[in-house]
N, C-alpha and C positions, 0 to 999 in steps of 0.2 A: 503493499499499500504506499502511496507517494506519501511524504512527509507533510505537515500542515501547512508549508508555504510553497511547495514544489511544483512550478508549472502548473497551477490548478486555473489560472486566469488567461486562458488561451481559448479560441474559438467564439463563435457566436452564442449567446444563450437563447433557450427556447423561450418565446417571447409569451407574456402573459397579458390579458386584454386588460386595458387600464379600466379603473372604474372605482366607486365607491362603496363599501358595505358596511352597514351600521351594525355593531354587536352589543350596544350597550346605549345609556342615554348619552354618554359624553364618550364612545370609544366607537373608532372605526377601523377598517381595514384598508387601505390605499393600494388598489390592486395594480401592480407593474410601475409603483410609483417610482422605484430607485433605478429601475432600468436607463434612464436618459444619464444617470451620475455613474453609473459602472466602471467608464473608463476612467473616471477622475478617482473612484474609491479605491479600486483594486492596487494601484501603485502606492498610493499612503498606507494601505492595509499591510501589505508587505513590510512598508519601512518600519511601521510599528512593531509588527511582530518578530521580525529581526533584533529590534532593540527590547522587547519584553515577551519572549515566546510562550506558547501555550503551555499551560501545566495543570497537573490534576490536584484540585485543593481538598483539603480533608475537613469534614464539618466538626462544630465542638462534639457532636456525638460519637465522632471517630469513625464517620462514613467518608470513603473516598468519592466524590462527585463522578459521575460518568462522563459528563460535560466538561471539556478542557477550558480553562480560563485565562484571559489576559486583559488588559485596560489600556486607556489613554485618557488624557486631560489631566484637570489640577490633581482629581482624587482617582483612587483606583478602590475596586471592591475585593476585599480578600476575607477568607475563613481561616480558622485553624481552633486548637482547643479550648483558646480563650474565648471565641464567639465570632460574631459578625461584625463588619465595621468596614468604613472607608477609611482609606490611608493615603498621604501625598506621595508615598515611596513606594515601589515595588519591593515586597518582602524577599523576593528571590536575589535581586541584585543590590539592593538598599540604596537605589537610585532613584529619582524621581520617577513617575511613570512618562511614557511617551507623551508629547503634547499632543492635543486632539488637532487632527490634519482638518486644514479649515473645507474641504469638500466635505468631509464628515459633518462638521458642524453647520455648514450652510444647508444640507439636506435636511437634518434635523428640525431646523429652525423652521425651514419652509413646510415641511409636511404637518407639523405643530401648527402653523398658522391657517394650514389648508383644512385642519382638523377644526379649527375654532379657538385654537389657544396661542394668542399673540404675545408679544414681548417675551418668548421662550430663548432661556438662556443657560443650554446644558452645561455641566462643569466636568462630567465622567460619561465615558463610553465604556461599557463593558462588552467584552469581546467574548462569546461562548463558541465552542467548536464541537460540533458532535458528529460522531462517526455513527455507523449506522448500531443501532442497539441503545445509543444514548439517549439519555431522555431527561426531565428536570420536573422533580416532585411539585405539587400545589404549594404554593407560598404566596405571603403578600411583600410587596417590596417597601420595607418600612425603617430601614436604616439611613434614608435621606433626611434632611431637618424640614424641609419643607414640603408636606404634600399639596401645596397648591399648584405645584408644576406638574405637567404630565409626564409621562413615559412615553419615548418613540423608540421602538425596534422595528429593526431592519432584516429581513430575511435574505440571506444568500445561499445558492446551491441546492441540496438535497430539499424535496418537499419535507414539509411535517404537520402534525396535526397539534395545534394549539387551543390548549384546555383555557376557557374563560369562565371563571367561576363568578360566585356571588361574594358577599362579605364574610361569609362563615366556611370554613372549611369544609361542614359537611353539604353545603349546597351544591346542587349538580352542576358540573360545568357544562357548556356549550362545546361542541368540538367544530374547532376553524381550520380550515385548509389554508396551508400558507406555502406560498411559492417565490421562488427566485425574483427577487424586485419587489415583493409585498413590503407595504409599511404598516405596522400597527401602533395607534395611538389611542391612548387611555389616559385620562385625566378627569379633574373635578371630581362629580359625585362617583366616581368608577375607580377613582386612585386606587383606591385600598381592595380593589376585589382581587381575590386568588387567581392566579394564573399558573401555568406550567406547559410542559412538551411532552407528548406522547413518545415512546421511543421509536428512533428514526429507525425508516426501513432502508434494505439494501437498495441501493442504487449507484450511477454513476452521472455525475452532472456535467454537462459540455464544458462548462467554465470551471467549475469549483471542485470537478473529481468528486470521490465518496463521501462527499462530506456537507454538512448544513454550518455556516458561518452566521452566526447572530449578532447584530450590534445593537446595543439596549443603551440608548442615551437617558440620562437622569439629572437633575439639579440636586447635587448631593450635599453641597457646601452651605 
């Protein structure tokens, strides 16, 4: 299997039809929204991952996450035996996280505005890599200091089933198919809804290879 950044960004993507799909009162999927940005995003993503490569993090309960993680921006998300938190430094290198590329920031700001959230200013981008079988359990994004700002999530590579639940873990989540270039934005009354990702199925994406990469923008500080 190719490494996480090895020649995964060649050839043309399978295009998804553009459109908007509402999944909550203040939540929507912007179908194919990131496709016009791909040529700008991927070289910058390579640069970020060269500086702060993917790694498997361990939760406070001792569970190794199946999705590999990295970050860029003023803050990055980390987890270890002491808990979940944002940190200005990469714990692996003890250096600041890579700066957030301008193309990434602009995409997140524009997607947020088009979903109804103006004045968005993300300071953290979490980068998750899902290989087939990897998943993300239902959780809330609660480590940020301001819940007034939305979350913007960009899907690249293999399809995924996004689980978008309610405000209680026991609420049955809806299953939302996500494809290369789709962007999900949720905020306002939906900001603390539980969400996750079902196990990724085997496949080979023509640009990203046998993986899904997810860019999740937050205002954390």
